DSSP file (Angstrom, degrees, kcal/mol; ACC not computed):
  #  RESIDUE AA STRUCTURE BP1 BP2  ACC     N-H-->O    O-->H-N    N-H-->O    O-->H-N    TCO  KAPPA ALPHA  PHI   PSI    X-CA   Y-CA   Z-CA
    1    1 A M              0   0    0      0, 0.0     2,-0.3     0, 0.0     3,-0.0   0.000 360.0 360.0 360.0 147.2  -26.6    5.3  -14.8
    2    2 A S    >   +     0   0    0      0, 0.0     3,-1.0     0, 0.0     4,-0.2  -0.972 360.0   8.7-152.5 167.0  -25.3    3.9  -18.0
    3    3 A G  G >  S-     0   0    0     -2,-0.3     3,-0.7     1,-0.2     4,-0.3  -0.352 123.6  -6.8  66.1-137.6  -22.8    1.5  -19.3
    4    4 A R  G >  S+     0   0    0      1,-0.2     3,-1.8     2,-0.2     4,-0.4   0.823 125.2  68.2 -63.7 -35.4  -21.0   -0.7  -16.8
    5    5 A D  G X  S+     0   0    0     -3,-1.0     3,-1.3     1,-0.3    -1,-0.2   0.824  92.8  58.1 -59.0 -34.5  -22.4    1.0  -13.7
    6    6 A D  G <  S+     0   0    0     -3,-0.7    -1,-0.3     1,-0.3    -2,-0.2   0.612 103.1  54.8 -75.4  -8.3  -26.0   -0.3  -14.3
    7    7 A K  G <  S+     0   0    0     -3,-1.8     2,-0.4    -4,-0.3    -1,-0.3   0.452  86.1 100.1 -97.7  -3.0  -24.7   -3.9  -14.2
    8    8 A V  S <  S-     0   0    0     -3,-1.3     5,-0.1    -4,-0.4    -3,-0.0  -0.705  83.2-111.1 -87.0 130.8  -23.1   -3.5  -10.8
    9    9 A A    >>  -     0   0    0     -2,-0.4     4,-2.0     1,-0.1     3,-0.8  -0.286  26.1-119.2 -58.3 142.9  -25.1   -4.9   -7.9
   10   10 A P  H 3> S+     0   0    0      0, 0.0     4,-2.4     0, 0.0     5,-0.2   0.865 113.0  53.7 -54.9 -40.0  -26.4   -2.1   -5.6
   11   11 A Q  H 3> S+     0   0    0      1,-0.2     4,-2.2     2,-0.2     5,-0.1   0.833 108.5  49.9 -67.3 -30.1  -24.5   -3.4   -2.6
   12   12 A L  H <> S+     0   0    0     -3,-0.8   147,-2.5     2,-0.2     4,-1.8   0.850 109.4  50.8 -75.7 -33.9  -21.2   -3.3   -4.6
   13   13 A R  H  < S+     0   0    0     -4,-2.0     4,-0.5   145,-0.2    -2,-0.2   0.915 112.4  47.9 -63.8 -41.8  -21.8    0.3   -5.7
   14   14 A A  H >< S+     0   0    0     -4,-2.4     3,-1.4     1,-0.2     4,-0.3   0.918 109.2  52.6 -64.0 -43.8  -22.4    1.1   -2.0
   15   15 A L  H >< S+     0   0    0     -4,-2.2     3,-1.7     1,-0.3    -1,-0.2   0.869 101.2  62.3 -59.8 -37.2  -19.3   -0.7   -1.0
   16   16 A G  T 3< S+     0   0    0     -4,-1.8   140,-1.5     1,-0.3    -1,-0.3   0.667  89.1  70.6 -63.8 -16.7  -17.3    1.3   -3.5
   17   17 A T  T <   +     0   0    0     -3,-1.4    -1,-0.3    -4,-0.5    -2,-0.2   0.599  69.1 105.8 -78.5  -9.5  -18.2    4.6   -1.7
   18   18 A I  S <  S-     0   0    0     -3,-1.7   138,-0.3    -4,-0.3     2,-0.1  -0.601  72.8-134.3 -70.6 116.9  -15.9    3.7    1.2
   19   19 A P        +     0   0    0      0, 0.0     2,-0.3     0, 0.0   136,-0.2  -0.366  28.7 175.3 -75.8 152.1  -13.0    6.1    0.7
   20   20 A S  E     -A  154   0A   0    134,-2.1   134,-4.1    -2,-0.1    20,-0.1  -0.928  26.3-114.1-141.9 168.2   -9.4    5.0    1.0
   21   21 A G  E     -A  153   0A   0     18,-0.4     2,-0.4    20,-0.3   132,-0.2  -0.290  27.5-114.6 -88.6-177.3   -6.0    6.5    0.4
   22   22 A L        +     0   0    0    130,-0.6    54,-2.4    54,-0.4     2,-0.3  -0.994  42.4 165.5-122.8 133.4   -3.4    5.6   -2.2
   23   23 A F  E     -BC  38  75B   0     15,-2.5    15,-2.7    -2,-0.4     2,-0.5  -0.902  35.8-131.0-141.2 160.7   -0.1    4.2   -1.0
   24   24 A V  E     -BC  37  74B   0     50,-2.1    50,-2.6    -2,-0.3     2,-0.4  -0.991  24.2-158.2-115.8 122.5    3.0    2.4   -2.2
   25   25 A A  E     -BC  36  73B   0     11,-2.6    11,-2.1    -2,-0.5     2,-0.3  -0.821  13.2-174.6 -97.1 138.0    3.8   -0.6   -0.1
   26   26 A T  E     +BC  35  72B   0     46,-2.5    46,-2.3    -2,-0.4     2,-0.3  -0.939   9.3 166.1-132.2 153.7    7.4   -1.9   -0.2
   27   27 A A  E     +B   34   0B   0      7,-1.9     7,-2.1    -2,-0.3    44,-0.1  -0.974  35.6  46.3-158.0 164.2    9.3   -4.8    1.2
   28   28 A G        -     0   0    0     42,-0.4     2,-0.3    -2,-0.3     5,-0.1  -0.174  66.7 -99.7  90.3 175.0   12.6   -6.6    0.9
   29   29 A Q    >   -     0   0    0     81,-0.1     3,-1.5     4,-0.1     4,-0.4  -0.961  69.3 -18.2-135.8 151.3   16.2   -5.4    0.6
   30   30 A G  G >  S-     0   0    0     79,-0.4     3,-1.1    -2,-0.3    79,-0.0  -0.209 127.0  -7.7  58.0-137.5   18.6   -4.9   -2.2
   31   31 A D  G 3  S+     0   0    0      1,-0.2    -1,-0.3    65,-0.1    63,-0.1   0.711 134.0  59.1 -67.9 -21.4   17.8   -6.6   -5.5
   32   32 A E  G <  S+     0   0    0     -3,-1.5    -1,-0.2    64,-0.1    62,-0.2   0.687  81.4 111.9 -80.0 -16.8   14.9   -8.6   -4.0
   33   33 A A    <   +     0   0    0     -3,-1.1    64,-0.4    -4,-0.4     2,-0.3  -0.182  40.7 168.0 -62.1 146.6   13.0   -5.4   -2.9
   34   34 A T  E     -B   27   0B   0     -7,-2.1    -7,-1.9    62,-0.1     2,-0.3  -0.933  16.7-156.9-148.2 172.2    9.8   -4.6   -4.6
   35   35 A G  E     -B   26   0B   0     -2,-0.3     2,-0.3    -9,-0.2    -9,-0.2  -0.976   5.2-171.1-149.1 160.6    6.8   -2.3   -4.3
   36   36 A M  E     -B   25   0B   0    -11,-2.1   -11,-2.6    -2,-0.3     2,-0.3  -0.993  32.5-102.1-153.6 152.7    3.2   -2.0   -5.4
   37   37 A L  E     +B   24   0B   0     50,-1.0     2,-0.3    -2,-0.3   -13,-0.2  -0.596  46.0 176.9 -72.7 131.2    0.3    0.4   -5.4
   38   38 A V  E     +B   23   0B   0    -15,-2.7   -15,-2.5    -2,-0.3     3,-0.1  -0.958  27.1 178.2-135.3 154.3   -2.2   -0.4   -2.6
   39   39 A S        +     0   0    0     -2,-0.3     2,-1.5    15,-0.2   -18,-0.4   0.501  64.2  87.4-128.4 -14.7   -5.3    1.2   -1.4
   40   40 A F        +     0   0    0     14,-0.4    14,-2.3   -20,-0.1     2,-0.4  -0.580  58.7 129.5 -90.1  76.4   -6.5   -1.1    1.4
   41   41 A V  E     +D   53   0B   0     -2,-1.5   -20,-0.3    12,-0.2     2,-0.3  -0.986  26.1 166.7-129.4 138.3   -4.5    0.5    4.3
   42   42 A Q  E     -D   52   0B   0     10,-2.1    10,-2.7    -2,-0.4     2,-0.3  -0.990  39.2-112.7-152.6 140.8   -6.0    1.5    7.7
   43   43 A Q  E     +D   51   0B   0     -2,-0.3     8,-0.3     8,-0.2     3,-0.1  -0.576  35.4 173.0 -67.8 135.5   -4.8    2.5   11.1
   44   44 A V  E     +     0   0B   0      6,-2.7     2,-0.3    -2,-0.3     7,-0.2   0.310  53.2  27.6-130.8   7.4   -5.8   -0.3   13.6
   45   45 A G  E   > -D   50   0B   0      5,-1.2     5,-1.7     1,-0.1    -1,-0.2  -0.979  41.2-162.4-167.0 155.4   -4.1    0.6   16.9
   46   46 A F  E   5S+D   49   0B   0     -2,-0.3    -1,-0.1     3,-0.2    -2,-0.0   0.788  80.0  59.8-104.8 -44.3   -2.8    3.4   19.1
   47   47 A A  T   5S+     0   0    0      1,-0.6    -1,-0.2     2,-0.1     3,-0.0  -0.839 127.2  14.0-135.6  94.6   -0.6    1.6   21.7
   48   48 A P  T   5S-     0   0    0      0, 0.0    -1,-0.6     0, 0.0     2,-0.1   0.540 110.3-121.3 -78.0 157.2    1.4    0.4   20.0
   49   49 A P  E   5 +D   46   0B   0      0, 0.0    91,-2.7     0, 0.0     2,-0.3  -0.428  44.9 171.9 -62.3 136.2    0.6    2.3   16.8
   50   50 A A  E   < -DE  45 139B   0     -5,-1.7    -6,-2.7    89,-0.3    -5,-1.2  -0.984  21.6-165.0-148.8 154.8   -0.4   -0.2   14.1
   51   51 A I  E     -DE  43 138B   0     87,-2.3    87,-2.9    -2,-0.3     2,-0.4  -0.881  12.4-140.4-130.7 165.6   -1.8   -0.4   10.6
   52   52 A S  E     -DE  42 137B   0    -10,-2.7   -10,-2.1    -2,-0.3     2,-0.4  -0.953  11.9-170.6-122.7 150.8   -3.3   -3.1    8.4
   53   53 A V  E     -DE  41 136B   0     83,-2.2    83,-2.9    -2,-0.4     2,-0.5  -0.992  14.6-143.6-137.7 133.2   -2.8   -3.6    4.7
   54   54 A A  E     + E   0 135B   0    -14,-2.3     2,-0.4    -2,-0.4   -14,-0.4  -0.863  22.5 179.3-101.2 127.1   -4.7   -6.0    2.6
   55   55 A L  E     - E   0 134B   0     79,-2.5    79,-3.3    -2,-0.5     2,-0.2  -0.969  32.6-109.6-128.2 140.8   -2.8   -7.8   -0.2
   56   56 A R  E >   - E   0 133B   0     -2,-0.4     3,-1.7    77,-0.3     6,-0.2  -0.486  44.8-102.2 -68.1 134.9   -4.0  -10.4   -2.7
   57   57 A E  T 3  S+     0   0    0     75,-0.9    -1,-0.1     1,-0.2    72,-0.0  -0.280 107.0  34.1 -54.8 139.3   -2.5  -13.8   -2.0
   58   58 A G  T 3  S+     0   0    0      1,-0.3    -1,-0.2    -3,-0.1    -2,-0.1   0.306  79.7 137.4  95.4  -8.3    0.3  -14.7   -4.4
   59   59 A R    <>  -     0   0    0     -3,-1.7     4,-1.7     1,-0.1     3,-0.5  -0.513  58.9-131.6 -69.9 136.4    1.7  -11.1   -4.7
   60   60 A P  H  > S+     0   0    0      0, 0.0     4,-2.0     0, 0.0     5,-0.2   0.857 107.3  59.4 -55.8 -35.0    5.5  -11.0   -4.5
   61   61 A L  H  > S+     0   0    0      1,-0.2     4,-2.3     2,-0.2     5,-0.2   0.906 102.8  51.1 -61.0 -42.2    5.3   -8.2   -1.9
   62   62 A L  H  > S+     0   0    0     -3,-0.5     4,-2.4    -6,-0.2    -1,-0.2   0.898 107.5  53.4 -63.0 -40.6    3.3  -10.5    0.4
   63   63 A D  H  X S+     0   0    0     -4,-1.7     4,-2.0     1,-0.2    -1,-0.2   0.906 110.1  47.8 -59.9 -41.8    5.9  -13.2    0.1
   64   64 A L  H  X S+     0   0    0     -4,-2.0     4,-2.9     2,-0.2     5,-0.4   0.889 109.8  51.7 -68.4 -39.2    8.7  -10.7    1.1
   65   65 A I  H  X S+     0   0    0     -4,-2.3     4,-2.5     1,-0.2    -2,-0.2   0.923 111.4  48.2 -62.4 -42.4    6.7   -9.4    4.0
   66   66 A R  H  < S+     0   0    0     -4,-2.4    -2,-0.2     1,-0.2    -1,-0.2   0.896 117.0  42.3 -63.9 -39.8    6.2  -13.0    5.3
   67   67 A A  H  < S+     0   0    0     -4,-2.0    -2,-0.2    -5,-0.2    -1,-0.2   0.890 128.2  26.9 -75.0 -40.5    9.9  -13.8    4.8
   68   68 A R  H  < S-     0   0    0     -4,-2.9    -3,-0.2     2,-0.2    -2,-0.2   0.654  86.8-142.0-100.9 -19.3   11.4  -10.5    6.2
   69   69 A R  S  < S+     0   0    0     -4,-2.5    55,-2.6    -5,-0.4     2,-0.3   0.635  70.1  96.8  65.3  15.5    8.6   -9.4    8.7
   70   70 A R  E     + F   0 123B   0     -6,-0.3   -42,-0.4    53,-0.2     2,-0.3  -0.978  41.9 157.0-133.6 147.5    9.2   -5.8    7.7
   71   71 A F  E     - F   0 122B   0     51,-2.0    51,-3.2    -2,-0.3     2,-0.3  -0.976  24.7-137.8-158.6 163.8    7.5   -3.4    5.2
   72   72 A C  E     -CF  26 121B   0    -46,-2.3   -46,-2.5    -2,-0.3     2,-0.4  -0.944   5.3-153.9-126.0 150.4    7.0    0.3    4.5
   73   73 A I  E     -CF  25 120B   0     47,-2.3    47,-2.4    -2,-0.3     2,-0.5  -0.994   7.9-161.9-121.7 124.3    4.0    2.3    3.5
   74   74 A S  E     -CF  24 119B   0    -50,-2.6   -50,-2.1    -2,-0.4     2,-0.5  -0.933  16.3-136.7-107.0 129.7    4.5    5.5    1.6
   75   75 A V  E     -CF  23 118B   0     43,-2.9    42,-2.1    -2,-0.5    43,-0.8  -0.736  16.8-140.6 -91.3 125.5    1.4    7.9    1.5
   76   76 A I        +     0   0    0    -54,-2.4    76,-2.9    -2,-0.5   -54,-0.4  -0.665  25.8 168.0 -90.0 138.2    0.7    9.5   -1.9
   77   77 A D  B >   -H  151   0C   0     -2,-0.3     3,-1.1    74,-0.3     4,-0.1  -0.726  55.3 -81.2-130.0-175.6   -0.4   13.1   -2.2
   78   78 A D  G >  S+     0   0    0     72,-0.5     3,-1.1     1,-0.3     4,-0.2   0.866 128.7  53.9 -58.4 -37.1   -0.8   15.4   -5.2
   79   79 A A  G 3  S+     0   0    0      1,-0.2    -1,-0.3     2,-0.1     3,-0.2   0.707 115.6  39.2 -71.9 -19.2    3.0   16.3   -5.1
   80   80 A S  G X> S+     0   0    0     -3,-1.1     3,-2.0     1,-0.1     4,-0.6   0.074  73.8 120.1-117.5  23.8    3.9   12.6   -5.2
   81   81 A V  H <>  +     0   0    0     -3,-1.1     4,-1.9     1,-0.3     3,-0.4   0.741  63.2  75.4 -61.4 -22.0    1.3   11.3   -7.7
   82   82 A F  H 3> S+     0   0    0      1,-0.2     4,-2.4     2,-0.2    -1,-0.3   0.807  89.1  59.1 -58.9 -28.6    4.2   10.2  -10.0
   83   83 A L  H <> S+     0   0    0     -3,-2.0     4,-2.4     2,-0.2    -1,-0.2   0.893 102.7  51.8 -66.8 -39.1    4.6    7.3   -7.5
   84   84 A M  H  X S+     0   0    0     -4,-0.6     4,-1.5    -3,-0.4    -2,-0.2   0.945 112.1  45.8 -60.5 -47.6    1.0    6.2   -8.2
   85   85 A R  H  X S+     0   0    0     -4,-1.9     4,-0.5     1,-0.2    -2,-0.2   0.906 113.1  50.4 -62.3 -41.7    1.7    6.3  -12.0
   86   86 A H  H  < S+     0   0    0     -4,-2.4     3,-0.3     1,-0.2    -1,-0.2   0.899 119.9  33.9 -64.5 -41.7    5.0    4.4  -11.6
   87   87 A F  H >< S+     0   0    0     -4,-2.4   -50,-1.0     1,-0.2     3,-0.8   0.515  94.1  88.6 -95.8  -5.2    3.6    1.6   -9.4
   88   88 A A  H 3< S+     0   0    0     -4,-1.5    -1,-0.2     1,-0.2    -2,-0.1   0.839  85.9  53.9 -63.0 -33.5    0.1    1.3  -11.0
   89   89 A R  T 3< S-     0   0    0     -4,-0.5    -1,-0.2    -3,-0.3    -2,-0.1   0.721 105.1-135.5 -76.3 -19.5    1.3   -1.2  -13.6
   90   90 A G    <   -     0   0    0     -3,-0.8     2,-0.4    -4,-0.2    -1,-0.1   0.065   8.8-109.7  82.8 161.5    2.8   -3.6  -11.1
   91   91 A F        -     0   0    0    -56,-0.2     3,-0.1    -4,-0.1     6,-0.1  -0.995  20.4-127.1-133.4 136.4    6.1   -5.4  -11.2
   92   92 A D    >   -     0   0    0     -2,-0.4     3,-2.1     1,-0.2     2,-0.1  -0.354  49.8 -74.4 -73.9 160.7    6.8   -9.1  -11.6
   93   93 A R  T 3  S+     0   0    0      1,-0.3    -1,-0.2    -2,-0.1   -61,-0.1  -0.350 122.2  12.6 -55.8 128.8    9.0  -11.0   -9.2
   94   94 A G  T 3  S+     0   0    0      1,-0.3    -1,-0.3   -62,-0.2   -61,-0.1   0.270  93.8 128.2  85.9 -11.6   12.7   -9.9   -9.7
   95   95 A E  S <  S-     0   0    0     -3,-2.1     2,-0.4     1,-0.1    -1,-0.3  -0.621  71.5-107.6 -77.8 133.1   11.8   -7.0  -12.0
   96   96 A P        -     0   0    0      0, 0.0     3,-0.2     0, 0.0   -62,-0.1  -0.456  39.3-180.0 -65.0 120.0   13.5   -3.8  -10.8
   97   97 A A        +     0   0    0    -64,-0.4   -63,-0.1    -2,-0.4    -7,-0.1   0.585  68.3  55.9 -96.9 -12.2   10.7   -1.6   -9.3
   98   98 A F    >   +     0   0    0    -65,-0.1     3,-1.7     2,-0.1     2,-0.2   0.369  66.1 127.5-111.1   5.5   12.6    1.4   -8.2
   99   99 A Q  T 3  S+     0   0    0      1,-0.2     3,-0.1    -3,-0.2     0, 0.0  -0.447  80.0  16.5 -64.8 129.7   14.3    2.7  -11.4
  100  100 A G  T 3  S+     0   0    0      1,-0.2     2,-0.4    -2,-0.2    -1,-0.2   0.440 107.9  92.9  90.3   0.0   13.6    6.3  -12.0
  101  101 A V  S <  S-     0   0    0     -3,-1.7     2,-0.4   -15,-0.0    -1,-0.2  -0.953  79.1-110.8-126.3 148.6   12.3    7.2   -8.5
  102  102 A S        -     0   0    0     -2,-0.4     2,-0.4    -3,-0.1    13,-0.4  -0.619  40.7-171.5 -78.0 128.7   14.1    8.5   -5.4
  103  103 A V        -     0   0    0     -2,-0.4     2,-0.3    10,-0.2    10,-0.2  -0.953  15.4-179.5-127.2 140.4   14.4    5.9   -2.7
  104  104 A A  E     -I  112   0D   0      8,-2.5     8,-2.3    -2,-0.4     2,-0.4  -0.741  22.9-128.7-121.0 176.7   15.6    6.0    0.9
  105  105 A H  E     -I  111   0D   0     -2,-0.3   -76,-0.0     6,-0.2    -2,-0.0  -0.981   8.2-131.8-134.2 142.8   15.7    3.1    3.4
  106  106 A D    >   -     0   0    0      4,-2.4     3,-2.0    -2,-0.4     6,-0.0  -0.118  50.1 -80.5 -77.2-175.6   14.5    2.5    6.9
  107  107 A D  T 3  S+     0   0    0      1,-0.3    -1,-0.1     2,-0.1    35,-0.0   0.731 133.1  50.1 -61.7 -23.0   16.6    1.0    9.7
  108  108 A A  T 3  S-     0   0    0      2,-0.1    -1,-0.3   -79,-0.0   -38,-0.1   0.376 121.7-104.6 -95.8   2.7   16.0   -2.5    8.3
  109  109 A G  S <  S+     0   0    0     -3,-2.0   -79,-0.4     1,-0.3    -2,-0.1   0.576  71.0 146.2  87.1   9.2   17.0   -1.6    4.8
  110  110 A V        -     0   0    0    -81,-0.1    -4,-2.4   -39,-0.1    -1,-0.3  -0.658  49.5-117.1 -81.6 132.4   13.4   -1.5    3.4
  111  111 A P  E     +I  105   0D   0      0, 0.0     2,-0.3     0, 0.0    -6,-0.2  -0.340  38.6 166.4 -69.8 148.7   12.9    1.1    0.7
  112  112 A Y  E     -I  104   0D   0     -8,-2.3    -8,-2.5   -87,-0.1     7,-0.1  -0.906  36.7-106.6-147.2 176.3   10.5    4.0    1.1
  113  113 A F    >   -     0   0    0     -2,-0.3     3,-1.8   -10,-0.2   -10,-0.2  -0.902  15.5-166.0-117.4 107.7   10.0    7.3   -0.8
  114  114 A P  T 3  S+     0   0    0      0, 0.0    -1,-0.1     0, 0.0   -11,-0.1   0.706  90.9  61.0 -64.7 -18.4   11.1   10.5    0.8
  115  115 A E  T 3  S+     0   0    0    -13,-0.4   -32,-0.1   -35,-0.1   -12,-0.1   0.550  85.2  98.3 -84.9  -7.5    9.1   12.5   -1.8
  116  116 A A  S <  S-     0   0    0     -3,-1.8    30,-0.2     1,-0.1   -40,-0.2  -0.311  91.5-108.8 -70.6 163.5    5.8   10.9   -0.6
  117  117 A L  S    S-     0   0    0    -42,-2.1    29,-3.4     1,-0.2    30,-0.6   0.900  94.1 -16.7 -59.4 -41.3    3.7   12.8    1.8
  118  118 A A  E     -FG  75 145B   0    -43,-0.8   -43,-2.9    27,-0.3     2,-0.3  -0.971  60.6-149.6-156.7 163.6    4.6   10.4    4.6
  119  119 A W  E     -FG  74 144B   0     25,-2.3    25,-1.7    -2,-0.3     2,-0.4  -0.994   4.1-159.5-142.1 149.6    6.1    7.0    5.2
  120  120 A L  E     -FG  73 143B   0    -47,-2.4   -47,-2.3    -2,-0.3     2,-0.5  -0.996   8.3-150.4-129.8 126.6    5.7    4.4    7.8
  121  121 A A  E     -FG  72 142B   0     21,-2.4    20,-3.0    -2,-0.4    21,-1.1  -0.843  25.8-167.9 -94.2 133.4    8.1    1.6    8.6
  122  122 A C  E     -FG  71 140B   0    -51,-3.2   -51,-2.0    -2,-0.5     2,-0.5  -0.932  25.0-149.0-129.8 145.6    6.4   -1.5   10.0
  123  123 A R  E     -FG  70 139B   0     16,-2.3    16,-2.7    -2,-0.4   -53,-0.2  -0.968  36.8-117.8-106.8 122.9    7.2   -4.7   11.7
  124  124 A S  E     + G   0 138B   0    -55,-2.6    14,-0.3    -2,-0.5     3,-0.1  -0.407  35.1 175.4 -63.9 128.8    4.7   -7.4   10.7
  125  125 A I  E     -     0   0B   0     12,-2.9     2,-0.2     1,-0.4    13,-0.2   0.316  59.0 -37.3-118.4   5.3    2.9   -8.6   13.8
  126  126 A G  E     - G   0 137B   0     11,-0.9    11,-3.0     2,-0.0    -1,-0.4  -0.793  49.0-138.2 154.6 166.0    0.4  -11.0   12.2
  127  127 A E  E     - G   0 136B   0      9,-0.2     2,-0.4    -2,-0.2     9,-0.2  -0.988   1.7-157.7-149.3 156.3   -1.9  -11.8    9.3
  128  128 A V  E     - G   0 135B   0      7,-2.0     7,-3.2    -2,-0.3     2,-0.5  -0.992  20.0-134.2-136.0 126.5   -5.3  -13.2    8.6
  129  129 A A  E     + G   0 134B   0     -2,-0.4     2,-0.4     5,-0.2     5,-0.2  -0.698  36.6 168.5 -78.7 128.1   -6.4  -14.7    5.3
  130  130 A W  E >   - G   0 133B   0      3,-2.9     3,-2.5    -2,-0.5    -2,-0.1  -0.987  50.6 -39.2-146.6 130.5   -9.7  -13.3    4.4
  131  131 A S  T 3  S-     0   0    0     -2,-0.4    -2,-0.0     1,-0.3     0, 0.0  -0.273 119.9 -29.8  55.7-132.6  -11.7  -13.5    1.2
  132  132 A D  T 3  S+     0   0    0     -3,-0.1   -75,-0.9   -76,-0.0     2,-0.3   0.263 130.3  66.8 -99.7  11.7   -9.3  -13.1   -1.7
  133  133 A H  E <  S-EG  56 130B   0     -3,-2.5    -3,-2.9   -77,-0.2     2,-0.5  -0.875  73.1-132.0-127.3 160.5   -6.9  -11.0    0.3
  134  134 A V  E     -EG  55 129B   0    -79,-3.3   -79,-2.5    -2,-0.3     2,-0.7  -0.964  19.5-141.1-111.0 128.5   -4.6  -11.4    3.3
  135  135 A L  E     -EG  54 128B   0     -7,-3.2    -7,-2.0    -2,-0.5     2,-0.5  -0.820  19.0-166.5 -92.5 113.5   -4.8   -8.8    6.0
  136  136 A V  E     -EG  53 127B   0    -83,-2.9   -83,-2.2    -2,-0.7     2,-0.4  -0.875   4.6-154.8-102.3 128.5   -1.3   -8.0    7.3
  137  137 A C  E     -EG  52 126B   0    -11,-3.0   -12,-2.9    -2,-0.5   -11,-0.9  -0.861  12.4-170.8-103.3 138.7   -1.0   -6.0   10.6
  138  138 A G  E     -EG  51 124B   0    -87,-2.9   -87,-2.3    -2,-0.4     2,-0.4  -0.991  21.1-134.8-133.4 134.4    2.1   -4.0   11.2
  139  139 A E  E     -EG  50 123B   0    -16,-2.7   -16,-2.3    -2,-0.4     2,-0.5  -0.710  34.1-117.6 -79.9 133.0    3.4   -2.2   14.3
  140  140 A I  E     + G   0 122B   0    -91,-2.7   -18,-0.2    -2,-0.4     3,-0.1  -0.614  42.5 164.8 -75.0 120.6    4.8    1.2   13.3
  141  141 A V  E     -     0   0B   0    -20,-3.0     2,-0.3    -2,-0.5   -19,-0.2   0.390  63.3  -4.9-117.3  -1.0    8.5    1.3   14.2
  142  142 A G  E     + G   0 121B   0    -21,-1.1   -21,-2.4   -36,-0.0    -1,-0.3  -0.970  66.5 128.6-175.1 171.1    9.5    4.4   12.2
  143  143 A G  E     - G   0 120B   0     -2,-0.3     2,-0.3   -23,-0.3   -23,-0.2  -0.849  24.4-147.5 152.0 174.6    8.3    7.1    9.8
  144  144 A D  E     - G   0 119B   0    -25,-1.7   -25,-2.3    -2,-0.3     2,-0.4  -0.973  14.5-127.4-164.4 166.3    8.0   10.7    9.0
  145  145 A R  E     - G   0 118B   0     -2,-0.3   -27,-0.3   -27,-0.2   -28,-0.1  -0.991   8.0-151.3-127.5 133.5    5.8   13.3    7.3
  146  146 A R        -     0   0    0    -29,-3.4     2,-0.2    -2,-0.4    -1,-0.1   0.934  67.6 -42.4 -69.9 -48.8    7.0   15.7    4.6
  147  147 A D        -     0   0    0    -30,-0.6    -1,-0.1     2,-0.1     0, 0.0  -0.835  69.4 -71.6-162.4-164.4    4.5   18.6    5.3
  148  148 A D  S    S+     0   0    0     -2,-0.2   -31,-0.0    -3,-0.1    -2,-0.0   0.216  77.5 128.5 -96.3  15.6    0.9   19.3    6.0
  149  149 A D        -     0   0    0      1,-0.1    -2,-0.1   -32,-0.1    -3,-0.0  -0.152  62.6-106.4 -61.4 167.4   -0.5   18.5    2.5
  150  150 A R        -     0   0    0      1,-0.1   -72,-0.5     3,-0.0    -1,-0.1  -0.760  29.5-113.5 -99.1 144.1   -3.4   16.1    2.4
  151  151 A P  B     -H   77   0C   0      0, 0.0   -74,-0.3     0, 0.0     2,-0.1  -0.335  39.0 -96.1 -69.0 155.9   -3.2   12.5    1.2
  152  152 A M        -     0   0    0    -76,-2.9  -130,-0.6  -130,-0.3     2,-0.4  -0.468  37.5-143.7 -69.0 145.4   -4.9   11.5   -2.0
  153  153 A I  E     -A   21   0A   0   -132,-0.2     2,-0.5    -2,-0.1  -132,-0.2  -0.932   9.4-158.8-115.2 138.2   -8.4    9.9   -1.6
  154  154 A H  E     +A   20   0A   0   -134,-4.1  -134,-2.1    -2,-0.4     2,-0.4  -0.970  10.1 179.9-120.7 125.7   -9.6    7.1   -3.7
  155  155 A V        -     0   0    0     -2,-0.5     2,-0.2  -136,-0.2  -138,-0.2  -0.997  18.6-145.1-124.5 129.8  -13.3    6.2   -4.2
  156  156 A R        -     0   0    0   -140,-1.5     3,-0.1    -2,-0.4     6,-0.1  -0.588  15.5-137.1 -95.7 154.2  -14.3    3.3   -6.4
  157  157 A K  S    S+     0   0    0      1,-0.2     2,-0.3    -2,-0.2  -141,-0.2   0.752  94.2  22.0 -75.5 -25.1  -17.3    2.9   -8.6
  158  158 A S    >   -     0   0    0      3,-0.2     3,-0.9  -142,-0.2  -145,-0.2  -0.999  63.9-140.2-144.3 142.6  -17.7   -0.6   -7.4
  159  159 A G  T 3  S+     0   0    0   -147,-2.5  -146,-0.1    -2,-0.3     3,-0.0   0.325  95.1  79.2 -79.3   7.8  -16.7   -2.6   -4.4
  160  160 A A  T 3  S+     0   0    0   -148,-0.1     2,-0.3     1,-0.0    -1,-0.2   0.504 102.4  14.8 -94.0  -5.7  -15.9   -5.5   -6.8
  161  161 A N    <         0   0    0     -3,-0.9    -3,-0.2     0, 0.0    -1,-0.0  -0.952 360.0 360.0-157.1 174.2  -12.6   -4.2   -8.0
  162  162 A Y              0   0    0     -2,-0.3    -3,-0.1    -6,-0.1    -2,-0.0   0.483 360.0 360.0 -72.6 360.0   -9.8   -1.7   -7.3
């Protein structure tokens, strides 16, 4: 080990080995809609099908999910890695997040990306504030999968950051 890695606590290096996918979460409608790159997403139920997504408190996306109770998750794969690049920098409140990318909308008007590997439309069914993130649970109310490609996998060097 060298550089930054040797200063990371062993338990945080171990935590970083937990793999996750890469996703774009979206919420809102019309000009208020926004999206952001997320990696803390997990299936948490079968009947009804449900997922959780962890978002840092204060994110504009979290405010929209709380206000509208709907959100979408688009799953990134190699063919849609451009979405990761587009959303990696983040967008301020009110800044147009969807310029230059192809967008469709679920039944509630929430944007998603038809070029992503898959998308899930969710109805927020609860949240729990935990640590420096809020865990939002969503019931799956719509979605589709483009093909049989595999989602991108993300493994971090440290569990102390993204």
